[in-house]
C-alpha angles and dihedrals in degrees: 000000000000141000095252097086112107142204126227090277093051095252114144115252122235116280120230138161130217107245102177145345127219126185131198129182113245135173102305094334141054120250105228119196112194114196112210138171088263101044143287119319110200120203141172113227126201104186121199110207112257092000119165092178128064141173125219115205126194133176134213132272094307122112126256124011098337122197135180131217102039099303098332095156102050090043092050094045093057097042094047089061087071089057089052091251119132120212136206127198113203124201112209116237087209109023095190100044109089096196091048094045093048089052090054089057090047089051089051089052090053091051094051092048084059087055091054099264112147100168127049141194120195127204123191135176125204110327084005091066091065089045094058093046090054090046092051088050089059103041123058093197090073109105102176138004131205116205119194121194091333129193117237101233111096100011100107094096087072086086093060100049118131119276110272095025103132126215130204115188123190129182142160119234093219094056107138096180099055119010119238087237087081092066093041088057095047088050090052089052097044124088130226133319093056142128134192123200120188111189115208116235097008131128138218099284093050089223091139093066099027094139093048093048091049093052095046094046091046095048090048093052092048091051102042102032111031 
């Protein structure tokens, strides 16, 4: 990884190097600790045998392995294995710093490349929506992004993603944390193929429509990544 990657303001993102990788077997996944020049990035890795495609999933500004929609991420990680798609959940080192969090995702991508992955999907909720847009802007191997209840700060690079990179945006119209207009704006900036779903009466975490969100996101990943 080099220091030429840039944020939406053209400011160079932080440079780091992967110094070492440690894996430990967990409950249905492997805990992966990636040591970098900026600290340890902790991940949960669901590896599909012989997979060449993978999805990276990140939450918002919460601590730990944050997930929206009533456990959407662990549910997806398990079910995508049957589709031959690996998954990596990344925990932010600094879950309020856009540049550092973007670097965490890029570190995850570099790890997965070492596992034989060549095509990526990225899913992010809330603050994580802007993070995955930034990461996709800096990594040509990203083929699709899914943005859930995104913030508006940091989303402008969605207009500059490579041709063919698809975008699914989902928001609730009763989101009191981040207004649904953020996703509407991102949809306006994005190029085709793209889709925007606004759920009526639904809040920031999308818990009220967890099954609907699961089906929509899984179908999108299957169509635009596999």
